[in-house]
C-alpha positions in Angstrom: -73.2 -10.5 -45.7 -71.9 -7.0 -45.6 -71.9 -5.1 -48.9 -68.3 -4.3 -49.9 -68.7 -3.0 -53.4 -70.9 -1.4 -56.2 -70.6 -3.5 -59.4 -70.9 -2.7 -63.1 -71.1 -5.6 -65.6 -70.1 -4.9 -69.2 -71.8 -6.9 -71.9 -72.1 -7.2 -75.7 -74.3 -10.2 -76.2 -76.8 -12.5 -74.5 -75.9 -11.7 -70.9 -75.4 -15.3 -69.6 -72.6 -14.2 -67.3 -74.6 -11.1 -66.2 -77.5 -13.3 -65.2 -75.1 -15.6 -63.2 -73.7 -12.6 -61.3 -77.2 -11.2 -60.7 -78.3 -14.6 -59.3 -75.3 -14.7 -57.0 -75.9 -11.2 -55.8 -79.6 -11.8 -55.2 -78.7 -15.0 -53.2 -76.2 -12.9 -51.2 -73.3 -15.1 -52.4 -71.5 -12.0 -53.5 -71.0 -9.0 -51.1 -71.9 -6.3 -53.6 -74.7 -4.4 -55.2 -75.2 -4.8 -59.0 -75.9 -1.2 -59.8 -75.0 -0.8 -63.5 -75.0 -2.7 -66.8 -72.9 -1.3 -69.6 -73.1 -2.4 -73.2 -71.5 -1.3 -76.4 -74.5 -2.0 -78.5 -78.2 -2.7 -78.0 -78.3 -6.4 -77.2 -80.3 -9.1 -75.3 -78.2 -8.4 -72.2 -79.5 -4.9 -72.1 -83.1 -5.9 -72.6 -82.9 -8.4 -69.8 -81.2 -6.0 -67.4 -83.9 -3.4 -68.1 -86.6 -6.0 -67.4 -84.9 -6.5 -64.0 -85.0 -2.8 -63.3 -81.2 -2.5 -63.4 -79.7 0.9 -64.6 -78.2 0.5 -68.0 -76.1 2.6 -70.4 -75.5 1.7 -74.1 -72.4 3.3 -75.5 -73.2 2.1 -79.0 -70.1 1.4 -81.0 -72.0 1.7 -84.3 -73.2 5.2 -83.6 -70.4 7.2 -81.8 -66.6 7.4 -81.9 -64.6 5.6 -79.2 -63.6 8.8 -77.3 -67.3 9.9 -77.0 -68.3 6.4 -75.8 -65.5 6.3 -73.3 -66.7 9.6 -71.8 -70.2 8.3 -71.6 -69.1 5.2 -69.8 -66.9 7.2 -67.4 -69.8 9.5 -66.5 -72.1 6.5 -65.8 -69.5 4.8 -63.6 -69.0 7.9 -61.6 -72.7 8.6 -61.4 -73.4 5.1 -59.9 -70.3 5.3 -57.7 -69.0 2.0 -59.1 -66.2 0.3 -57.2 -65.7 -2.9 -59.3 -66.0 -4.0 -62.9 -66.7 -7.3 -64.7 -66.2 -7.4 -68.4 -68.4 -10.3 -69.5 -67.9 -10.7 -73.3 -67.6 -7.0 -73.7 -66.3 -6.3 -77.2 -64.9 -2.8 -76.8 -61.6 -1.8 -75.1 -61.4 0.3 -72.0 -59.2 3.4 -72.1 -56.0 3.7 -70.0 -57.7 6.1 -67.6 -60.4 3.6 -66.7 -57.9 0.7 -66.5 -55.8 2.6 -64.1 -58.7 3.9 -62.0 -60.0 0.3 -61.5 -56.6 -1.4 -61.3 -57.0 -4.7 -59.5 -60.7 -4.1 -59.2 -61.8 -5.1 -62.7 -62.1 -8.6 -64.1 -62.3 -9.9 -67.6 -63.4 -13.4 -68.7 -62.0 -15.1 -71.8 -62.9 -18.5 -73.4 -59.4 -20.0 -73.6 -56.5 -20.9 -71.4 -54.6 -17.7 -71.7 -52.0 -16.8 -72.8 -53.2 -19.2 -75.6 -55.7 -17.8 -78.1 -56.2 -14.2 -76.9 -58.4 -11.8 -78.8 -61.6 -12.6 -80.7 -63.1 -16.1 -80.9 -60.9 -18.0 -78.5 -63.1 -21.0 -79.1 -62.7 -20.9 -82.8 -59.0 -20.5 -82.5 -58.7 -23.5 -80.2 -60.7 -25.6 -82.7 -58.6 -24.4 -85.6 -55.4 -25.3 -83.8 -56.6 -28.8 -83.0 -55.9 -28.6 -79.2 -57.2 -31.4 -77.0 -57.9 -29.2 -74.0 -59.0 -25.6 -73.7 -60.9 -23.7 -71.0 -61.7 -20.4 -69.4 -59.5 -17.7 -67.9 -60.6 -14.9 -65.5 -58.0 -12.2 -65.3 -57.4 -8.7 -64.1 -58.0 -6.0 -66.7 -54.9 -4.3 -68.1 -54.0 -2.2 -71.1 -53.0 -5.4 -73.0 -55.8 -7.3 -74.7 -56.5 -10.4 -72.6 -53.1 -9.8 -71.0 -53.7 -9.1 -67.4 -52.6 -11.2 -64.4 -54.5 -14.5 -64.2 -56.9 -15.0 -61.3 -58.8 -18.2 -62.1 -58.6 -20.9 -64.8 -60.3 -24.2 -65.5 -60.2 -26.7 -68.3 -62.6 -28.4 -70.7 -61.8 -31.2 -73.1 -62.1 -30.8 -76.8 -63.9 -33.9 -78.0 -63.6 -35.6 -81.4 -66.2 -34.1 -83.8 -66.7 -30.9 -81.7 -67.9 -27.9 -83.6 -68.0 -24.3 -82.3 -71.4 -24.6 -80.7 -70.6 -27.9 -79.0 -67.5 -26.4 -77.4 -69.3 -23.2 -76.6 -72.0 -25.0 -74.6 -69.4 -26.7 -72.4 -67.3 -23.5 -72.0 -70.2 -21.2 -71.0 -70.9 -22.7 -67.5 -67.2 -22.4 -66.7 -67.3 -18.7 -67.6 -70.1 -18.2 -65.2 -68.5 -20.2 -62.4 -65.2 -18.5 -62.9 -66.5 -14.9 -62.8 -68.6 -15.5 -59.7 -65.7 -17.2 -57.9 -63.1 -14.6 -58.8 -65.4 -11.7 -58.1 -66.1 -13.2 -54.6 -62.3 -13.3 -53.9 -61.9 -9.8 -55.1 -64.7 -8.2 -53.2 -63.4 -9.8 -50.0 -59.9 -8.6 -50.6 -58.5 -12.1 -51.0 -56.3 -11.2 -54.0 -52.7 -10.1 -53.7 -51.0 -9.0 -56.9 -47.3 -9.0 -57.4 -46.4 -8.3 -61.0 -48.1 -11.1 -63.0 -48.5 -13.3 -59.9 -51.9 -13.3 -58.2 -52.1 -15.0 -54.8 -55.4 -16.0 -53.3 -55.8 -16.1 -49.6 -58.6 -18.6 -48.8 -58.1 -18.4 -45.0 -59.7 -14.9 -44.4 -63.1 -14.1 -43.0 -65.7 -14.1 -45.8 -67.6 -11.2 -44.2 -64.7 -8.9 -43.8 -65.7 -5.5 -45.2 -63.7 -3.0 -47.2 -63.8 0.7 -47.8 -63.3 2.0 -51.4 -63.0 5.5 -52.8 -66.2 5.8 -54.9 -65.8 9.5 -55.8 
């Protein structure tokens, strides 16, 4: 499979989605190189990435103001010539300059069926509202928190007696599946974006390459 992108994954926690992306890249299921892991605090995802020999940058939200951290992230992305981003539970916002630079080339995953329950703790919000069905959304990154055009969604039932951990355990595999699926579509230029509508072309050659400005 031809390599069509250089990927950075942004994390703040355990790194389960990062590991799923790494496995898909290693198995050549995704046509990219995973060349950078970005975190906004020292966390297990960083420890794991470093153990795999992946370049990492920690723009620690507890030690530096947002503007300084944003410059640190921008420098790392340019240094690694990153073409695509995945925000995988990343708990800091991206600035407008980065959002625009990576327009339609950056994905975020959220544990709810957006536009329901955006922001922090989508799982807790779903439980508090007593919904019977929730799920996972993968969307394009925009300036609005959890507000970008939707690329992929799937559902999970909320069962009687579910607590936060019960529901989290059923949501997590969907997050991994959704990110890998949506990223594959993006890398192979299968996404067409018209306003808030994202059309997915499933009839194109999976190995079709692309050229990106990585400067």
